[in-house]
C-alpha positions as CSV (number, residue, x, y, z in Angstrom):
1,M,-1.7,-118.1,-7.5
2,I,1.5,-116.9,-9.1
3,N,4.7,-118.6,-7.9
4,F,7.8,-116.4,-7.9
5,G,10.3,-119.3,-7.4
6,N,11.7,-118.7,-10.9
7,S,12.7,-115.1,-10.3
8,V,16.2,-115.8,-9.0
9,Q,16.9,-118.0,-12.0
10,E,15.6,-115.5,-14.5
11,F,17.5,-112.7,-12.8
12,Y,20.9,-114.4,-13.1
13,L,20.1,-115.9,-16.5
14,R,19.4,-112.6,-18.1
15,T,22.6,-111.3,-16.7
16,V,24.6,-114.2,-18.1
17,K,22.7,-114.0,-21.5
18,K,23.6,-110.3,-21.8
19,N,27.2,-111.1,-21.0
20,Y,27.2,-113.8,-23.7
21,K,25.7,-111.5,-26.3
22,D,28.0,-108.6,-25.5
23,R,31.0,-110.8,-25.7
24,K,29.9,-112.3,-29.0
25,Q,29.8,-108.8,-30.4
26,K,33.4,-108.2,-29.3
27,L,34.5,-111.5,-30.9
28,A,32.7,-110.6,-34.1
29,A,34.6,-107.3,-34.3
30,L,38.0,-109.1,-34.2
31,K,39.4,-108.9,-37.8
32,T,43.2,-109.0,-37.7
33,K,45.9,-110.8,-35.9
34,Q,46.6,-107.7,-33.8
35,D,42.9,-107.7,-32.8
36,A,43.2,-111.3,-31.6
37,L,46.5,-110.6,-29.7
38,D,44.8,-107.6,-28.0
39,Y,41.9,-109.8,-27.0
40,V,44.2,-112.5,-25.6
41,A,46.1,-109.8,-23.6
42,D,42.9,-108.5,-22.2
43,V,41.8,-112.0,-21.1
44,R,45.1,-112.6,-19.5
45,A,44.8,-109.4,-17.5
46,K,41.4,-110.6,-16.2
47,V,42.7,-114.0,-15.4
48,K,45.4,-112.5,-13.2
49,K,42.7,-110.8,-11.1
50,I,41.0,-114.2,-10.5
51,F,43.9,-116.1,-8.9
52,K,45.6,-115.5,-5.5
53,F,48.6,-117.7,-4.7
54,P,51.1,-117.8,-1.8
55,A,53.8,-115.1,-2.1
56,E,56.6,-117.6,-1.8
57,K,56.9,-121.3,-2.7
58,C,57.9,-123.7,0.0
59,P,60.4,-126.6,-0.7
60,L,58.7,-129.5,-2.5
61,N,60.1,-132.0,0.0
62,V,59.5,-135.0,-2.2
63,R,59.2,-138.3,-0.3
64,V,59.0,-141.5,-2.3
65,K,56.9,-144.3,-0.6
66,N,57.4,-147.2,-3.0
67,E,58.1,-148.2,-6.6
68,L,56.1,-150.4,-8.9
69,S,56.3,-151.8,-12.4
70,F,53.6,-152.3,-15.0
71,P,53.8,-153.1,-18.7
72,G,56.2,-150.6,-20.3
73,V,56.3,-148.3,-17.3
74,K,57.7,-147.8,-13.8
75,M,55.9,-145.9,-11.1
76,K,56.9,-144.0,-7.9
77,N,54.2,-143.2,-5.4
78,L,55.2,-140.1,-3.4
79,L,54.2,-137.1,-1.4
80,F,55.3,-133.5,-2.1
81,N,54.5,-130.2,-0.4
82,S,52.5,-127.7,-2.3
83,R,52.4,-125.5,0.8
84,E,54.2,-125.7,4.1
85,N,53.1,-128.8,6.0
86,F,50.5,-129.5,3.3
87,S,51.2,-132.6,1.2
88,V,49.9,-133.8,-2.1
89,S,49.8,-137.6,-2.8
90,A,50.8,-138.5,-6.3
91,S,52.1,-141.1,-8.7
92,L,55.1,-140.4,-10.9
93,I,55.2,-142.7,-13.9
94,Y,58.1,-143.2,-16.2
95,P,58.4,-144.9,-19.6
96,E,60.7,-147.9,-19.8
97,Q,62.1,-146.7,-23.1
98,K,65.2,-144.6,-22.9
99,A,65.4,-141.0,-24.0
100,E,67.7,-138.0,-23.3
101,K,64.6,-135.8,-22.6
102,Y,61.0,-136.8,-22.1
103,P,57.9,-134.8,-22.6
104,A,55.6,-134.8,-19.6
105,I,52.0,-134.7,-18.6
106,L,50.4,-133.4,-15.5
107,F,47.3,-135.7,-15.0
108,V,44.6,-134.1,-12.8
109,C,41.7,-136.2,-11.6
110,G,38.0,-135.7,-11.7
111,H,35.6,-136.1,-8.8
112,S,36.3,-139.7,-8.0
113,D,36.2,-140.6,-4.3
114,N,39.4,-142.6,-4.7
115,G,41.3,-140.0,-6.7
116,R,44.2,-141.1,-8.8
117,L,43.4,-144.7,-7.8
118,R,40.3,-144.8,-10.0
119,D,40.7,-147.4,-12.8
120,I,40.3,-145.1,-15.8
121,Y,42.8,-142.7,-14.3
122,Q,45.4,-145.4,-13.7
123,T,44.8,-146.6,-17.2
124,A,45.2,-143.2,-18.9
125,A,48.3,-142.2,-16.9
126,R,50.0,-145.5,-17.7
127,Q,49.1,-145.4,-21.3
128,L,50.6,-142.0,-21.7
129,A,53.8,-143.1,-20.0
130,A,53.9,-146.2,-22.2
131,R,53.9,-143.8,-25.2
132,G,56.9,-141.9,-23.9
133,F,55.7,-139.3,-21.4
134,I,56.7,-138.8,-17.8
135,V,53.3,-138.5,-16.1
136,L,52.6,-137.0,-12.7
137,S,49.1,-138.0,-11.4
138,L,47.8,-136.0,-8.4
139,D,45.2,-136.7,-5.8
140,P,42.9,-133.6,-5.5
141,I,42.0,-132.2,-2.1
142,G,39.2,-134.3,-0.6
143,Q,39.9,-137.3,-2.8
144,G,42.1,-140.4,-2.9
145,E,44.5,-140.2,0.0
146,R,43.6,-136.5,0.7
147,H,40.2,-136.7,2.2
148,Q,40.1,-134.0,4.9
149,Y,37.6,-135.6,7.3
150,P,38.8,-139.1,8.1
151,E,36.6,-139.1,11.2
152,I,33.4,-138.5,9.2
153,R,33.0,-141.0,6.3
154,P,31.6,-141.2,3.8
155,I,31.4,-137.6,2.7
156,G,31.5,-136.9,-1.0
157,S,34.3,-135.0,-2.6
158,C,32.0,-132.3,-4.0
159,Q,30.6,-131.8,-0.5
160,E,34.2,-131.6,1.0
161,H,35.1,-129.0,-1.6
162,N,32.1,-126.9,-1.0
163,I,32.4,-126.9,2.8
164,L,36.0,-125.8,2.6
165,G,35.1,-123.4,-0.2
166,K,32.7,-121.3,1.9
167,Q,35.0,-121.2,4.9
168,L,37.8,-120.0,2.6
169,L,35.5,-117.3,1.2
170,L,35.2,-115.6,4.6
171,T,39.0,-115.2,4.6
172,G,39.0,-113.8,1.1
173,D,40.2,-117.0,-0.6
174,W,38.7,-119.3,-3.2
175,F,39.0,-123.1,-3.2
176,G,40.0,-122.9,-6.9
177,N,43.2,-121.2,-5.9
178,W,44.1,-124.2,-3.8
179,R,43.4,-126.7,-6.5
180,T,45.2,-124.7,-9.1
181,Y,48.2,-124.1,-6.9
182,D,48.5,-127.8,-6.2
183,G,48.8,-128.2,-10.0
184,I,51.4,-125.4,-10.3
185,R,53.5,-127.1,-7.7
186,G,53.1,-130.3,-9.7
187,I,54.6,-128.6,-12.7
188,D,57.4,-127.4,-10.4
189,L,58.1,-131.0,-9.5
190,L,58.2,-132.1,-13.2
191,L,60.5,-129.3,-14.0
192,S,62.8,-130.4,-11.1
193,L,63.4,-133.7,-12.9
194,P,66.5,-133.3,-15.2
195,E,65.0,-135.8,-17.7
196,V,61.9,-133.7,-18.4
197,D,61.9,-131.4,-21.4
198,P,60.6,-128.1,-20.0
199,S,59.2,-127.1,-23.4
200,R,57.0,-130.1,-23.7
201,I,54.8,-130.3,-20.6
202,G,51.1,-130.9,-21.1
203,I,48.1,-131.3,-18.9
204,M,44.9,-133.3,-19.1
205,G,42.0,-134.4,-16.9
206,T,38.2,-135.0,-17.0
207,S,35.2,-133.5,-15.2
208,G,36.7,-131.8,-12.2
209,G,40.0,-132.7,-13.8
210,G,38.9,-131.0,-16.9
211,T,38.2,-127.9,-14.8
212,M,41.6,-128.0,-13.3
213,T,43.2,-128.6,-16.7
214,T,41.5,-125.4,-17.8
215,L,42.4,-123.4,-14.7
216,I,46.0,-124.5,-14.4
217,S,46.7,-123.9,-18.0
218,A,45.1,-120.4,-17.7
219,A,47.3,-119.6,-14.6
220,D,50.6,-121.1,-15.6
221,D,52.3,-120.4,-19.0
222,R,54.8,-123.2,-18.6
223,L,52.3,-125.7,-20.1
224,A,52.8,-126.4,-23.8
225,F,49.5,-128.1,-24.6
226,S,46.3,-129.2,-22.9
227,A,43.3,-131.5,-23.2
228,P,40.4,-130.6,-20.9
229,S,37.7,-133.3,-21.0
230,C,34.0,-133.2,-20.0
231,Y,34.1,-129.7,-18.7
232,I,34.3,-127.1,-21.4
233,T,30.9,-125.8,-22.4
234,T,29.5,-122.3,-21.8
235,W,28.5,-120.8,-18.5
236,L,25.3,-119.7,-20.3
237,R,24.4,-123.3,-21.1
238,N,25.1,-124.3,-17.5
239,V,22.8,-121.5,-16.2
240,E,20.1,-122.2,-18.7
241,N,20.2,-125.9,-17.8
242,E,20.0,-125.2,-14.0
243,L,23.3,-126.9,-13.4
244,P,25.2,-126.4,-10.2
245,A,28.9,-127.0,-10.3
246,D,31.6,-127.6,-7.8
247,I,33.0,-124.5,-6.1
248,E,36.3,-124.5,-8.0
249,Q,34.2,-124.5,-11.2
250,M,32.4,-121.3,-10.2
251,V,35.1,-118.8,-11.1
252,P,34.6,-115.6,-9.0
253,G,34.2,-112.4,-10.9
254,A,34.7,-114.0,-14.3
255,I,31.2,-113.2,-15.8
256,G,31.3,-109.8,-14.2
257,M,34.5,-109.1,-16.1
258,G,32.8,-110.1,-19.4
259,M,34.4,-113.6,-19.6
260,E,33.0,-116.9,-20.8
261,M,34.3,-120.3,-19.9
262,V,36.4,-120.7,-23.1
263,D,38.3,-117.5,-22.2
264,L,40.2,-119.6,-19.7
265,L,41.6,-121.5,-22.7
266,V,42.1,-118.2,-24.6
267,A,44.4,-117.0,-21.8
268,G,46.9,-119.6,-23.0
269,A,46.7,-118.9,-26.7
270,P,48.2,-119.9,-29.0
271,R,49.2,-123.1,-27.2
272,P,47.6,-126.2,-28.7
273,R,44.2,-127.4,-27.2
274,L,42.2,-130.5,-27.6
275,I,38.7,-130.0,-26.2
276,L,37.1,-133.3,-25.3
277,G,33.4,-133.9,-24.6
278,E,30.7,-136.5,-24.7
279,K,27.4,-136.4,-26.6
280,N,25.3,-137.3,-23.5
281,D,27.3,-135.1,-21.0
282,F,25.4,-133.0,-18.5
283,F,28.0,-130.4,-19.5
284,D,26.1,-129.5,-22.6
285,A,27.9,-130.6,-25.8
286,R,26.2,-127.8,-27.7
287,G,28.2,-125.4,-25.5
288,T,31.3,-127.5,-26.0
289,K,31.0,-127.0,-29.8
290,E,30.3,-123.3,-29.4
291,A,33.4,-122.9,-27.3
292,Y,35.5,-124.8,-29.8
293,E,34.2,-122.7,-32.7
294,E,35.0,-119.5,-30.9
295,L,38.5,-120.7,-30.0
296,K,39.1,-122.0,-33.5
297,A,38.1,-118.6,-35.0
298,L,40.5,-116.8,-32.7
299,Y,43.4,-119.2,-33.4
300,K,42.7,-118.7,-37.2
301,L,43.4,-115.0,-36.7
302,L,46.5,-115.9,-34.8
303,G,47.7,-118.1,-37.7
304,C,47.5,-121.4,-35.8
305,E,44.0,-122.7,-36.6
306,D,45.1,-126.3,-36.6
307,D,46.2,-126.1,-33.0
308,V,42.6,-126.3,-31.8
309,E,40.9,-129.6,-32.0
310,L,37.6,-131.1,-30.9
311,F,36.5,-134.6,-30.1
312,I,33.0,-135.5,-28.9
313,G,32.6,-139.1,-27.9
314,P,29.3,-141.0,-28.2
315,G,28.8,-141.7,-24.5
316,S,28.1,-140.0,-21.2
317,H,30.2,-138.0,-18.7
318,S,33.5,-139.9,-18.2
319,L,37.0,-140.3,-19.5
320,S,35.9,-143.0,-21.9
321,K,38.2,-145.0,-24.0
322,P,37.5,-143.0,-27.2
323,L,38.4,-139.8,-25.3
324,R,41.5,-141.3,-23.9
325,E,42.7,-142.5,-27.2
326,A,42.1,-139.1,-28.8
327,A,44.1,-137.5,-26.1
328,Y,47.1,-140.0,-26.5
329,D,47.2,-139.2,-30.2
330,F,47.0,-135.4,-29.7
331,F,49.7,-135.4,-27.1
332,C,52.1,-137.6,-29.2
333,R,51.6,-135.3,-32.2
334,K,52.2,-132.1,-30.3
335,A,55.1,-133.5,-28.4
336,G,56.7,-134.8,-31.6
337,I,56.9,-138.5,-30.6
338,P,55.4,-141.5,-32.4
339,N,52.1,-143.0,-31.1
340,F,52.9,-146.7,-31.4
341,S,49.2,-147.6,-31.1
342,K,46.1,-145.6,-32.0
343,T,44.2,-147.9,-29.6
344,E,44.9,-148.7,-25.9
345,T,47.2,-151.5,-25.0
346,D,47.1,-153.6,-21.9
347,P,47.8,-151.2,-18.9
348,G,48.5,-154.1,-16.6
349,R,46.6,-154.8,-13.3
350,I,44.6,-152.1,-11.7
351,V,45.8,-151.7,-8.1
352,D,44.5,-150.0,-5.0
353,Q,46.5,-149.7,-1.8
354,E,49.7,-150.5,-3.6
355,L,49.5,-146.9,-4.9
356,Y,49.3,-145.4,-1.4
357,A,51.9,-142.7,-0.7
358,A,50.6,-142.1,2.8
359,D,49.0,-145.3,3.9
360,G,45.7,-144.0,2.7
361,W,45.5,-140.8,4.8
362,V,47.7,-137.8,4.0
363,V,46.1,-135.8,6.9
364,K,47.5,-138.4,9.3
365,V,51.1,-137.8,8.3
366,P,53.0,-136.4,11.3
367,G,53.0,-132.6,11.2
368,E,50.5,-132.4,8.4
369,K,48.0,-129.6,8.3
370,R,44.4,-129.9,7.0
371,V,42.9,-127.2,4.8
372,H,40.7,-126.3,7.8
373,D,43.6,-125.9,10.1
374,I,45.1,-123.3,7.7
375,I,41.7,-121.5,7.3
376,V,41.4,-121.2,11.1
377,E,45.0,-119.9,11.4
378,T,44.3,-117.4,8.6
379,A,41.1,-116.2,10.2
380,A,42.8,-115.8,13.6
381,A,45.6,-113.8,12.1
382,Q,43.1,-111.5,10.3
383,K,41.1,-111.1,13.5
384,A,44.2,-110.2,15.5
385,A,45.3,-107.6,12.8
386,R,41.9,-105.9,12.6
387,R,41.4,-102.3,13.7
388,K,38.2,-100.8,14.9
389,Y,36.0,-99.4,12.2
390,S,33.5,-96.6,12.5
391,K,29.9,-97.1,11.5
392,D,30.5,-95.1,8.2
393,E,33.5,-97.3,7.4
394,I,31.5,-100.5,8.1
395,C,28.7,-99.3,5.9
396,A,31.1,-98.4,3.1
397,I,32.8,-101.8,3.2
398,L,29.4,-103.6,3.2
399,K,28.2,-101.6,0.2
400,E,31.3,-102.2,-1.8
401,K,31.5,-105.9,-1.1
402,L,27.8,-106.6,-1.6
403,G,27.3,-104.1,-4.5
404,I,24.6,-102.3,-2.6
405,T,23.1,-98.9,-3.5
406,M,20.3,-97.7,-1.4
407,P,17.1,-98.6,-3.3
408,E,14.2,-96.4,-4.2
409,V,10.6,-97.3,-3.3
410,P,9.8,-100.3,-5.4
411,D,6.8,-100.8,-7.7
412,Y,4.7,-103.6,-6.4
413,R,1.9,-105.9,-7.4
414,V,-1.2,-106.5,-5.2
415,L,-1.4,-110.3,-5.2
416,R,-4.2,-112.6,-4.1
417,V,-5.0,-112.7,-0.4
418,M,-4.1,-115.9,1.4
419,V,-6.5,-117.3,4.0
420,M,-4.8,-118.6,7.1
421,D,-8.0,-119.3,9.0
422,E,-11.3,-118.2,7.5
423,A,-13.2,-119.0,10.7
424,T,-11.2,-116.4,12.7
425,C,-10.8,-114.1,9.7
426,N,-7.1,-114.5,9.7
427,W,-5.9,-113.1,6.4
428,V,-2.6,-112.5,4.8
429,S,-2.4,-109.7,2.2
430,R,0.4,-110.1,-0.3
431,F,2.4,-107.6,-2.2
432,G,5.0,-108.6,-4.9
433,L,7.9,-106.2,-4.8
434,E,9.8,-105.6,-8.1
435,T,13.2,-105.1,-6.6
436,E,14.9,-106.0,-9.9
437,K,13.6,-104.7,-13.2
438,D,10.3,-106.4,-14.1
439,L,10.9,-109.2,-11.6
440,V,9.2,-109.8,-8.3
441,M,12.1,-110.8,-6.1
442,S,10.3,-110.6,-2.8
443,V,6.8,-110.9,-1.4
444,L,5.6,-108.7,1.4
445,H,2.9,-110.2,3.7
446,R,0.5,-108.2,5.8
447,R,-1.3,-110.1,8.6
448,S,-4.7,-108.8,9.6
449,K,-8.3,-109.8,10.5
450,N,-9.3,-107.5,7.6
451,L,-8.9,-107.8,3.8
452,I,-6.2,-105.3,3.0
453,Y,-5.3,-104.4,-0.6
454,H,-3.0,-101.4,0.0
455,I,-0.1,-100.3,2.3
456,E,-1.9,-98.8,5.3
457,D,-0.9,-95.8,7.4
458,A,0.5,-97.2,10.6
459,K,1.9,-95.8,13.9
460,S,4.4,-98.7,14.1
461,I,5.4,-101.7,12.0
462,N,7.1,-105.0,12.9
463,L,8.7,-106.5,9.7
464,Y,9.5,-110.1,10.1
465,I,12.6,-111.5,8.2
466,P,12.4,-115.3,8.1
467,H,14.8,-118.1,8.2
468,L,13.1,-120.0,5.4
469,D,9.4,-119.1,5.2
470,T,7.4,-116.2,6.7
471,N,4.0,-117.9,6.8
472,K,5.2,-121.1,8.3
473,E,7.3,-119.4,10.9
474,L,4.7,-116.8,11.9
475,G,1.9,-119.3,12.1
476,M,-1.3,-117.6,13.3
477,R,0.4,-114.5,14.6
478,Q,-1.4,-111.2,13.9
479,D,-1.0,-107.5,14.6
480,S,-0.5,-106.4,18.2
481,A,-2.6,-103.6,19.6
482,D,-0.1,-100.9,18.7
483,R,2.0,-102.4,15.9
484,F,1.1,-103.8,12.4
485,L,2.8,-107.2,11.5
486,Y,4.4,-107.6,8.1
487,G,6.7,-110.4,6.9
488,L,9.0,-110.4,3.9
489,D,9.9,-113.5,1.9
490,Y,13.1,-112.1,0.4
491,R,14.7,-113.7,-2.7
492,G,15.3,-117.4,-2.3
493,V,13.0,-118.1,0.6
494,G,9.3,-118.7,1.2
495,E,7.2,-117.8,-1.8
496,C,10.4,-116.9,-3.6
497,R,12.2,-120.2,-2.9
498,P,13.6,-121.5,-6.2
499,T,11.5,-123.8,-8.2
500,T,14.5,-124.5,-10.4
501,C,17.7,-126.4,-9.8
502,S,16.5,-129.4,-7.7
503,P,13.8,-127.6,-5.7
504,W,13.0,-130.8,-3.8
505,C,16.4,-131.0,-2.2
506,D,17.3,-129.8,1.3
507,F,17.5,-126.0,1.3
508,F,21.0,-126.1,2.9
509,A,22.4,-128.9,0.8
510,Q,26.0,-128.3,0.0
511,Y,25.5,-128.6,-3.7
512,E,22.0,-127.3,-4.7
513,Y,20.1,-124.2,-5.5
514,D,21.0,-121.9,-2.6
515,F,24.7,-122.7,-3.1
516,H,24.3,-122.4,-6.9
517,F,22.7,-119.0,-6.9
518,T,25.1,-117.7,-4.3
519,C,28.0,-118.7,-6.6
520,L,26.3,-117.1,-9.6
521,G,26.2,-113.9,-7.6
522,E,29.9,-114.2,-7.0
523,M,30.6,-114.9,-10.7
524,T,28.5,-112.0,-12.0
525,G,29.3,-109.5,-9.3
526,L,25.6,-109.4,-8.4
527,S,25.8,-110.7,-4.8
528,Y,22.9,-113.0,-3.7
529,L,23.3,-111.7,-0.1
530,G,23.5,-108.2,-1.4
531,G,20.2,-108.8,-3.2
532,R,18.5,-110.0,0.0
533,V,19.7,-106.9,1.8
534,K,18.3,-104.9,-1.1
535,D,14.9,-106.6,-0.8
536,I,14.7,-105.7,2.9
537,L,15.8,-102.1,2.3
538,A,13.2,-101.8,-0.5
539,A,10.5,-103.1,1.7
540,V,11.5,-100.6,4.4
541,E,11.4,-97.8,1.9
542,L,7.9,-98.8,0.8
543,L,6.6,-99.1,4.4
544,S,8.2,-95.8,5.4
545,L,5.9,-93.9,3.1
546,N,3.1,-94.7,5.6
547,C,5.0,-95.3,8.9
548,Q,8.0,-93.7,10.6
549,D,8.5,-96.4,13.3
550,I,9.7,-99.6,11.6
551,H,11.3,-102.5,13.6
552,L,12.8,-105.8,12.3
553,E,12.4,-109.2,13.8
554,A,14.7,-111.8,12.1
555,R,15.1,-115.5,12.5
556,G,18.0,-117.8,11.6
557,Q,19.8,-116.9,8.4
558,G,17.5,-114.0,7.9
559,G,19.3,-112.2,10.8
560,I,22.4,-111.5,8.7
561,P,20.8,-109.5,5.9
562,A,18.5,-107.9,8.5
563,L,21.5,-106.7,10.5
564,I,23.2,-105.4,7.4
565,A,20.0,-103.6,6.3
566,A,19.6,-102.1,9.8
567,I,23.1,-100.6,9.9
568,L,22.6,-99.2,6.4
569,S,19.2,-97.6,7.0
570,D,18.3,-95.1,9.7
571,K,14.6,-95.9,9.0
572,I,15.0,-99.2,10.9
573,K,14.7,-98.4,14.6
574,T,15.4,-101.7,16.3
575,V,16.2,-105.4,15.5
576,K,15.1,-108.5,17.3
577,L,17.3,-111.5,16.6
578,V,16.0,-115.1,17.1
579,D,18.4,-118.0,16.7
580,V,20.7,-116.1,14.4
581,P,24.3,-117.3,13.9
582,E,26.5,-115.8,16.5
583,S,29.3,-114.7,14.1
584,W,31.0,-115.3,10.8
585,E,33.9,-116.7,12.9
586,S,31.5,-119.4,14.2
587,M,31.1,-120.6,10.6
588,I,34.8,-121.2,10.4
589,L,35.8,-122.7,13.7
590,P,34.0,-126.1,13.4
591,A,35.6,-128.4,10.8
592,I,32.0,-129.1,9.5
593,P,29.7,-126.3,10.7
594,D,25.9,-126.8,10.8
595,P,24.8,-126.2,7.2
596,S,21.7,-124.3,8.4
597,R,23.8,-121.9,10.3
598,S,26.6,-121.5,7.8
599,A,24.9,-121.0,4.4
600,R,27.2,-119.6,1.7
601,A,24.4,-117.1,1.1
602,C,25.1,-115.6,4.5
603,M,28.8,-115.0,3.9
604,I,30.8,-112.1,2.5
605,D,34.1,-112.5,0.6
606,G,37.0,-111.6,2.8
607,I,34.9,-110.1,5.6
608,M,37.1,-111.7,8.4
609,E,39.8,-109.2,7.4
610,H,37.6,-106.3,8.5
611,F,34.9,-107.1,11.1
612,D,32.4,-109.6,12.4
613,L,28.7,-109.5,13.2
614,A,29.4,-108.2,16.7
615,D,30.9,-105.0,15.2
616,I,27.7,-104.4,13.2
617,K,25.5,-105.0,16.2
618,E,27.4,-102.2,18.1
619,H,25.8,-99.7,15.7
620,V,22.3,-101.3,15.7
621,T,19.7,-101.2,18.5
622,I,19.1,-104.8,19.4
623,V,16.1,-105.7,21.5
624,Q,14.9,-108.9,23.1
């Protein structure tokens, strides 16, 4: 029996491959400096569409908790506000040597539970300061002193990020905006120091910090040089390798606009770049080299080929000593200061709670808001400002946001019949619907006591839309006396449940295939939820050739694409909902909503600004 669990992977992979090929052709056509400048300008315009930041900057409100000394450096542990009542914990490290003006480095951490307190991050930040840089090291949201859920421990930083990320999505925001904006305010803090040379501010970080190095340097042109570590590869390699990434690493709309990962570095051209990677990194080093070669060729046209460098270490994913030493040397050369030692010196003792700027919990600072608090406030304000939309307006918004065009009758394959119970002649006929070109994305099931190999004429049809699996949920159910029973495993569930990207994991895991493919939909502009709605609409079109009375029955997460399909198609007469999430708002209000009732694949970017599920239900006939 054919398994269609690879279809979703192949659908997005061929989209990303086409983007990669088309972009390669554009790069090959660049022949002059002006061509390169035009390409950079085009990338910058696209980058501006990605980011959304607060209209006004709040005061930084810097509060120093304590001061420490280590070999060759002094440190202040402090809080500053990136947003109103929203603090960032950080360490500001000064060199002991005197200078009129110092170059500076914004150090952004990877996905370590203890944030800037991690030993390799303490070492790197102090070593840079010992070489003459003022270094500001930040705790990311969900890490170090900025964990958002002190009542629920332990919860991994990636999980925190992805929970917040999907709630932000409903309000039209992206977690990457928040992370990037923290960095922008960190640059503001460095520029507020009279001893910092504003023309010599750099940035570095590894893993998630490599991501933020890349995003911040794309969004803020005040940075003079950067060294992203263990992040830069190609999105094509990531998709080919079935690699999910943290929500801030999945840049919305980027692939749909024709970008590749290295374009986030192109946006800052011709500023100097050192791309760092490891031979055994899960961020494929082949892609790292490909990105470097593309950037190098572009910089050659710009007349600054030597300002792009690459260093691949011999190890695995980490800010290893060879990578750190390569970064120190790069920054010293670009800042025009001597590197007194090509190898690391003693950074002094690695400390823990002594680095606290908020006694370990920023969210417990009086008056402090959590990210979730701000999301709830934003959603409430959007709800209060909403007007009433007509059915036509709701349909237009859904079509635009989900990229839906009403499908034609799909071609289908007549698949092998499944036997539910041979003794009672309980059969399931199977039809593979090609709702994307040459790909079976959904499987239509027909339950009967007879062997059926075609779509029969019917007076009435009940089409079941499952939560996870049609056959498991329907059990031994069959046709009723007056209504044929069909079920549809739409893309991503049942027979079409992915066999790629950790298929053994919990379906609703915050960091696995359902999340991964939803994010790919957002990056490519080919909505995963929109695809599920398309699968349902296509099945309805097929069934309507032989029946004019079609009803939907939907369970759990299947209820959301079913409702959307029902408002878009007048061929769907009624909808029965079983254990379906009450609203999109219900996915926002709990700090940590039930994952099975708040899958990212059920969410629409910015939908809270317009309407909720109840508004759709007003235009659909709901039955019990």
